[in-house]
Every structure is written in structure tokens, then in C-alpha cells.
N, C-alpha and C positions, 0 to 999 in steps of 0.2 A: 698203312693203310687197313682199313677193317675188309673182312669177308664174311660172305653169306654163303651159305649152300642150299638150293632148294630139292628137297627130291619128290620126283613124279613116278608113281606105278606105272603110268605109260603117257606117252606125249600126244597129244592130238591136234590137228592142223587149227583148230580153233584156238588152242592155245599159244600157237607161234608168234603169231601178232605182239601179245602180250609179253612174253619173255623179251621178244627182241627190245619192247619199247623198256622194258625194265631194267636192262642191261646197260641200256641206253642212261636211264636215269640215276643208275646209281653209278656209273662211270665218271658223273658229272659230279656227283659227291663224293669221289675218292673212295669208295665201295666196289670191291670185285665179285662177281658173281660166279657161283658154281651152278649149272642145273644138270642132277643125276637122274637118267632115266632109262626104263626097261621098259621090255616089250608087254603088250597087253596079253590077256588069254586065246586061246585059239580063236574062241568065239568071238571076243573084240576085234581078234586080228580080220576077219572073214568083214568085218565092217568097212573097211580100207579106208579108215578115216585116221591114221597117224601119221601126224607129224615130222617134219625134221628142221634140225637147226644144226651146222656144224659145227658148232663149239658146243653142243651137249654132251655130257659123257656117258655113254651104254654102262649101264651094270647088270651083273648076271641077277637075274629074277626067275623064281622056281614059285609054280603053284601047285596046289594039293586040294584035295577034296573038288574036283570039280570049278577050282578058283576060288573055293571058299577062304582058303588061306593062303599068303603069300608071303616069301620071304625073298630080299634084298640084300646083296652083299656090299656094301658101300662103307663100310668101317674104313678102310685105307683112306677113302679121299674126307675124311674129316678133321684130320691132324694140324691144318691152317686154318680153320673155320671159326668165326665169332659167333654165327648164329644159324642153326640148322631149321630149317621149316620142313614138317610133313605137312602130309592129307592127315585128317583124323577120320581113321578106318579100321575098324576094331581087326578087321582080315591081315592086317599090315604089321607081322610079328617083329618084324624090326623094331618098330616103333617101341614096344613093349620094354625092349632092352632100354632101349632109349631114355626110356622114363625111369626107370628102375635104377640102373646103375650109375655110378657117380661120372659127373662130365664136366670139363672144362670150359665147353660151349654154351651158349643159353639155345634152351629147345621151343618151338612154337609151332601149333597147330595154324592151319589152312582147311578151314573147313564152314559147314551148314550149321554147326551145333548140335543138331540130332538127324534123325532119319524122318525126314518130313513125309514121306509115304510110307512110314512104318505100319504093318499090320498089328504090331503090340509093340505102343510107344512104352507101355510100363514093364515089356518083356525083360529077360536077363541082358540084352543085347543092347538095347537102349541104356538099361541101367548101368551098364558096364562103361558105355561111350562116357555118360554123363561123369562117371568117375575118374576116367581118366582126363577130362575136361581141365582139372586143377591140377595136373601133372606135370604143365609144360609153365614157360615161362612169360610167352608173351601169343595172343590170338590174331591170326588174321580172319577175321569174318564176311561172310559172303555180300552180307547185307545187314540192312539193322535189325531185321529179323532175328539174322543168326546171330549178331551182337546180343540183343537180349536174352537168347535163349543162353550165351555164354555167363551173361551177367546173373542169372537165375541161379547158377550155382556157386554165385559165393564171388568169381574170378573178378578180379579188381579191374574197373570199367578203365581206368587209365591205361591199363595196360593190353587194351582190346585195338586193332584197328579195324574201321569197316572199310572193306574193298570198293562195294557197288559192284558186284560182279556185272563184266559186259565182253560183248565179241567185236570184233572188228568192223565196223559199221559204215568206213568211209568208201570204200567200193561202193555198196549198195547203195549209199547214199549217192553217189555220183548216178549209179545205174536209174535210180528212181528219177533223178532230177531230167534224166535223156527220154523219158517217156511223155512223147506228144500226148495231146488231147486228140489227135486224129487217130493215134496207135489204141488209146482206151476206147474210142467210138468202133473202131476197125473190129476190137477183139469182143465188146461186147455185142456187135453182129455176128461173129464168131461162132461166141455161145450161144446164138437164139436168143439172148435177153431183151427184153423189150425198154421202155424209159422208166420203168419201178425203180426204185430204191433197189440197192443189192448188199447184203451181208455176205462177210467172207469166213471162212475158217479156215486155217494154214497150220498146220501141225501132223503129228502121226496118228495113226489108228488104233488105239489100244483102249484097255477097259477104263483106265484115270481118266480118259480125255469126255468119257461119259456122252457117248455117241447118242443114245435115244434121247437124251436129254435134250440135246442139241434137236433130232429130230423131230420132239415135241413142241420143242420152242419154234423153232421154224415154222412149222405148220401153222401155229397158233397165232404168230405174228401175220402171217399170210392172209389167214381169217380177217386182221384188225387192219391191214395196209395190203388190199387187193394184188397191188402192183410188186409185191416183194419178190426177190429171188435171193437163191442162196447159191454160193459157189464154194466147193469144196475143194483146197488144193493140199494134196498130202499122199502119204503111202503108210500101209501098217499090216497087223496082222489081221484087221477088221474091215479090210477093203472091200471084199465079197459082200458086207453087209452096207458100205456106202453104197458101191455100185448099184445095188438092188435097190436102196431105199432111192438114189436119184433115178434110177430106170422106171420108177414108179411116179413119179413127180417132174411133170414136165417145165417146172420152172426153178427148176436145182439143177446143177451140172458138177461132175467129179473131173478135174482137169488131170488127175495124178500129181507125182512130185515135181515140183517146181523149185529151183535155184537162181539165185542170182538176178538176174536183167528178167526172168521168165515169170519168175515169183513178184517182184514188185510190179508188174504189167499187169499181173493178174490182182492184185489190190487195188490198183489206179482206178479198179472198176466199181470197186464198194466204195459205200458211205461208212457200214461200223465191221467191226470183227466181233466174230461170237466166237467163244470159248468157254463155257459153262464148267470144263474141267478143270483139269491141273494147267495152270501158267508156270511156265518157266522164263526162260529169253526169249521165248517167241514175243513178248511184249514190246521188246526193241525193235521187232518189225510193225509192229502196229504206230510207235512213237513216229521213226524214222518215214514211215510212208504217210503219216496223219489219219490214219485210220483207227478212229477211238476204240479200244478192245473191251467188251462186255463181259465180264464173268461172275461167277457167286462165289459165296462165302462158304465152300465145299471142304477147307480141311484139307487137303491135299497137296495146296500149292508150293511151288519151288519158293527159298529165299528171294527171287526176283519179285513176287509178286508186291513186296517192301516198294515197288516204283510207281505203282499205281496208287494213285491221288483221285479218291472219289470225286467227282463233278471237275476236277479241274486236267485231268488226261484220259480221263478211263471210267469206267462206273463197274461197282461193285455191287450187288443183290445180296437179300439174302437167299440161302442155298433152298428156293423155291421157284417151281414154273411158273407160276403165276406171277410173281414178283419181277421175276427174268425176264419174261412176256411184255408186262407193265413197261419194264424201263426202257426195254428194246423199240416200243413203239411209240413210246413219249418221245424218245431220241431222236425218231424216224421223222417226226412232225414237227420238230423244233428248231429250224435252223438256226437259230442264235446259239442256241446250247450246243449244238452238234458243231457250231466254227468255235465254241470255246474250248470246248475238247480237244479241237484240231491246234489250236494256239499252242493250248498244253502241252499237245503232244511237240510238238516243234521245241516246244523249250527243254522236253525229257529228252528227247534224240540229242540235242548238246551237253546235257547233263552225265548221261549215261554211254560215255566212251572208253575204247581202251585206252587210250591217253590217259584220261583221267585215273582209270584205274591203275594205270602203270604207277600215276603220279602218286596217288594215294598207297601204295604197295611200297613204294621208295620211302615215303615219309614215314612208314611206319620200322620198316627195317631200319633206318635211321636212328629213331628212338631207342629201338630196342639193342641195338648195337653199342649206343651212347649212354645209356641209360645206366 
């Protein structure tokens, strides 16, 4: 029986379904799984998003320099393993020893391939990360974008597994299906929206989300489509900016942070999702709810932007306000194009699931331990 060990600096609740599904997938292939996890930093623990798995193995974890360096003690858990999977983070000091010291097991990275939000992509940190990319035996890349970044360093393509990173959307899908047209109409009335089209923003409020661009785009769309309205769902450091802008626009509403059924109910009132800044896993909300996302080629997206297929399940414009507004207005005026994107969203919602991610992960692990 082969054995794999996955090391996580911390376990968040959204990863619990993945590891549960992965353990089952591997067991069916006669491969054992150990999951080693540590606690997060003090700042991370405040988020209260830690996950729990009764079979996960806690390991001593120490942080220095306000969390910029981390040491995890797990060497004693590697005696019987065939493959160790760690995340590619420069701060993880134990990784460097694994890469440099002789080892009897194979070593794999799981990651993005680069920090896609780095302020200095050619600086020392990113150059060091690229150096480490080729110091492992296998790669588990978040998306095809991540895989391409890894391939560019010269890493063999046949030893890269694309996971198509996802979250567990099954419950959210059931909740979306339970929202009735009557509830949607009642929510529109509660928000004070007229019968005109609605755009929705769902996400956190911070600089990389480019809220000023969003506000300017919404105002310009409203000038072209007089009945247009905007609903903002979220929280974050720039909440006061959002609230002030909405207070000055009778056709805009801020609903606060919403989760689960409340979130998908809010999305049910909208025809399009506007997110001109950083896009990450929120794109799965757009797919699941059939509300096509419009974004820009801003250069700061997370790897999940690979799931957006322009003209099929969403729209990506040039990083230009006029281009973004023109695409939004065009889509709101073209019912057939909007329906085409909705159909594409439904197809993508079936593709990017936690079950498919676990299956891809297990496929890569099986190849890695038997090659």
C-alpha cells in the first residue's frame, strides 16, 4: 500500500470537504493519506475560519517576524510515506530542508506557481520562489495558469497535475435552487429596486478590488441604461467608502456581508456580476447562480481566472473603463448573448466542483507514487 502525506500550514474550513473527498478517492486506489496541520498566526486565528478534521494530525508550528517565517516540526511523520506534498511558500522553512537534504520519498509542491499579486514580480522573493519550483519531483497546480507558470521554469509538463481549484458548492447549489421567483421579487421590492436591470458585486472591499473603477463603471452604465441598478454584497476595510457612495446614489444598495442562501438570494435579483478588480474563487458563485461575470484584464487576478472563457461563460475586457462599460451595456441590451453566457455558466458550474478537484488530485498522486 502506497502512502502520501500532505502538510498544511493551517486548515481552513473551506478545505475540509476537499480533504474528506480526497481521502475517500485515495482509499479506493489503496493509497493511504496523512494530513498534517498546524495553527495559523494570531491574525489568522481571529478570522475564525479554521477547519477541523478528526483524522488530521496536529504538528507544532512556530512563527517569527510577525508571521513572515514559519517552522513546522513534522519530520517524525515522514518515515513511512512515499510522497510528501507541501505548499510553495517562501516562509515555510521546513520546505527548504526537504528540498536540499537527501530524502527517500518524493516531494511535491501544491500552489499557484507565483505570487500573482506581488508588487515586485522580479524581486528577490519571486526569483527565489521560481528557483524552488524545480527542486521538487511533482507539481499540483491550482489551475492551468499556475501550470503554465511552472512550465515556464523548465519543469517537465508530464509531472504537473492541474487541480482546477474549487470549493464545495453542492450546498450552495441546493440553496440557489430553493430561491423562488416570488422571493426574488420580494427582495427586489425590499431593496427598493425598480424593474430595470441589476448588476451585483459580491466580494470583499479592499484596494485590489478596484472599487473606484466599479463605481465609475456603474455610473456610466446607468447613463446608457437609465433603469440600471447596482447591489453590493460584502464587507472589508473600504466599507465606509462603499456606504458613502451608495448613500449618494438612490439606485445603489449595500447589503452587507451575506453567506449561503442569503448570498445566492441577493444574486438572484441580478442579470450580471461586475468585478473589474481581482477575481478569485468568487467566479464559482457567478457560474453557480447563472449570473455572468464581467471583469478586466487588470493583471492581478488569482489563478481561478483561468475558468473564465470570454463570450462563453463570462466577459473579460481590456483594462479600460470605456471598454468595460461598453461590454456591460451591450450585454444588458442583448438578451440572447446573456442567455448564451448563462448556459455557459451552468456548464462551468458542473465542471469546477470539489468532487472533480479531488479526483484530479488523486489521479496526480497515483501517477506520482507509481512513476
